[in-house]
Structure formats: C-alpha cells, structure tokens
N, C-alpha and C positions, 0 to 999 in steps of 0.2 A: 108456519101459520097455525094457530090453535083452531081446534074444531069448534063449531057452534053446536049447541045441544041438538037442534033440528037435524043438522048434518050427521051427527053421531047416531041419532035414532034411525036415520035412513040407511046407515051403513051396517053391513054384516061381515062376519068373517067368512072363511072358505065354507063352501057347501051350505050357505045360508044361516050359519050359526051366529047368534048375537054377540056383541062385544064382551059382555060379562062371561058368557059361556065359552067363548073363544079363549079369553085370558085364563079361565079355569082349566081348559084343556091344556094350555101351555104349562101351567104350574103342575098339573097332574103328570104330564109327560116328563117334565124335568125330574120329578121325584121318582119316577118309575124306570126311565131309561138307564141302561148301563153304558150307553155310548157317550164318550167324552165329547166327541164332535157335535152330537145332538144337543148336549147340555150347553155347549158354547152358543150354539145358534139360538136355542130357546131363551137363554139368558140375555143375549143381545137383543132379541125381539122384545122381551119384557122391558129392558132398559129404554128402548125406543118409545114404547108406550108410556113410560114414566115421564117423558118430556112434556106431554100434553096434559094440562090441569083437568081437562074434562074427564080424564080417566082416574082421577085420584080416589073417588068413592069406590070404584071397582078394586083398585090397588089396595086400599085399606081393608075392604071386606075380605079379600083373598089373601091378606097378610103377605103381599109381594115384597114389601119393604123388609120384612123379616127374612125372606129368602135372599134378598140382596145382602143383608147384614151377615147372614150365616156364611157367606163366601169369604169374609174377611178373616176368619179363623182357619181357613183351609190352606193348602200348599200348592194350589193350582193357579198359576199366574193369570191365565186367560179368564178363568172364572172370577178371580179377585178383581181384575180389570173391569169386567162387565158389571159385577156387583157394585163397585165404586161408581161406575158411570150411571147406573140406575139410581143410586142414592143422590148423586149430584143432580141428576135430572129432576128429582123430586123436590129439590130446593129451588127457590126462585128468588131473584133479586128483590129485595124489600122484605124478605122473611126475617123475622126476629124472634128472639126468645129472651125471657127475663127470669132470673132466679133471685131469691132473697136469702140472706145469711146474716145471723147475728154473730159477731166476732167476740169470742170470750178470751179471758185471761189464759185459759188452758190452750186455746188455739195458738196464741202468741208464744207461749212457753215451748210448745212442741215444735213450732216453726223455727224458733230461735235455736233450739237444740239441733234440728235437722240441718239448718243452713249455716250454723256457726255465727250467726249475727247476734251477738250479745250486747249490742249497743244499749246502754241504760235507758234511752228514750223509749224503748219497746217494753219496758217494765214499769208498772204503776208504783208510785211512792205515796207517801202521806199527802204530798202537795200536788202531785201531777198524775193524770191518767196516762196509761201507756198509749203510745202512737203506733198504729198498725204498720207493719213493714209494707213498703210499696210492692215488694216482690210477692208478698202474700196476696195482695189484691190481684196482682197479675196472674197468680196461680189459679184464682177463681175464674178469671176470664178464660184461661187456658183449659180449665175443666169443661167449661161450656163449649168451647170450640171443638175439643176432642171427643166429646160424648153426645152433644146435642145438636149443634149447628156450627159448621156443616156436618160434623159428626166423626165417627170412627174412621181411621185411615188419614186424617188431616195432620199435616205437619206445618208448623210455623217456620217460615224462612226469614221474616223480617217484621219488626214491630216499631211503632212510634208510641211513646208513652208520655203522658203529662199528669202531673200531680198538683192541681191548683189549690187544694185544701187538705188539711190533715184529717186522717180518719182515726178515731179513738176507740179503744176497747169498749165493748158493750154496746156499740152502735150497730144498728141493723142496716145493711146496705142492699141496694138493688143493683144487680149486674145485668146489663142488657147488651146483647150481641146482635148485630144486624148484618145480613149479607148484602154487599153493595156492588159486587162484581163477580161474574162467573165466566172465567176464561181459562186459559191454560194455568194461569195463576189466579187464585180465588182471593178476593179482598173482603175484609169485614171491618166494621167499626164498632167500637164498644165504649160503654160508659159505666162507671160505678158511682152511685149516688146514695147519700144517707137518706133513709126513708123519712125520717123526721126533718122536714125543712128543705128537702131536695138539694142539699149541699153536694156538689160534685167533688169527688176525692180523687178520681182518676178517669182519664178518657184517652182515646188513641185509636189506632187502626193497625191492621196486620195484613201481610200477604201470606197466603197459604198454598200448599201443594198437596195433592193426593199422593199417598205413598204408593 
C-alpha cells in the first residue's frame, strides 16, 4: 500500500530523522562504507523506498536512480541485483516514453550494409521511395527498451510484431513504449507511427527479463 502525503509527513526515520535526511544518510553511508555487507543492506533498503511513488521527489533530488544505475557496470552480483530491483521499483505499470526519429537514406544504407538485407525495395529509385526495413523499426523500439524503459539490464525474450503500413524514407516516426506488466517477466507494448497523419507502421508487445 502506498503512503499518503500526510502519513509520510508524520513518519520519521530512526532517532527522529525526517524521510529526506534518512535517505540522504543511507546514500552517504553507502558511498563511505568499506563493508560489502553494509552496502548490500543499504542498497536493499533504498530499493524498497523506490517502490513507493511518494518517495520519488526525494529519490530524484538525491540522485538515487544514478546510484542504482552505477551498479550495472560493476561485477558484484548482489549489488547488481539490488540496483536492478531499485530501477524496476521506480517504474510503474502505465509508464511510457516516446521518441521521434526521422529516417534518412543514410540510415537505410548503413542498416542494409550491417544486416546484409540489400533488397531493392529498401533503396530509392527514380519512381519509388525506399521502404524502411521492419527490423530497423524494431531496433528503434529495442533501443528505447534497453536504455529508457524499463532501461539498462533488460533482455527481450519474446516479441509479437505487426506491420500494418509501409514506412518510407524521410518520414518522421514516433516510437512509444508502455510498461503494461511488472512481474518476474516484464511486459511492454509499443507502437511506431508516422508523425504526419498518425499512420501506424509497426505495433506489438514484448516480454522482458532483467539480466
């Protein structure tokens, strides 16, 4: 159950310390202590605080999300686990993110070279504009999933993809990813639309796992 603002204001940490100051003490202690066991306990506590949206302002001001993220580049499995747990707890069902990208001839050329897909439909001619690779659109979705929502440490284990309309070179697309389920397996849905006219060029869903 999430806290109400009035309940939060009435609560204090140990020794009468307010919530913000208590979280700051935890962050400071994590950065100072040389004890690996203490770091585990502190990070686990911070991950628990991340579950309640009422703490989000404090977490933002204290850069606790950055502390979680920094564990992903380390080699300590327990700290990695708690860092991922904290990041996952900061995400809520219904959260979404949208990026925009204009797809150029150079994008398609580089993707064709990288993938080996030299199908002529992906290259413009005098009479036809190039059709964007479906895999290219999916790579944009993958970039959002892996870096923004849910974020670093996310692995795709299955996907459903649909391509109801063609996407052409020089079109600007909106890529939206929404978090729809947070369990052992995370589920997202996504959609790619042309900005001019709201034409849907790809949509689907994916099941994810934290590494």
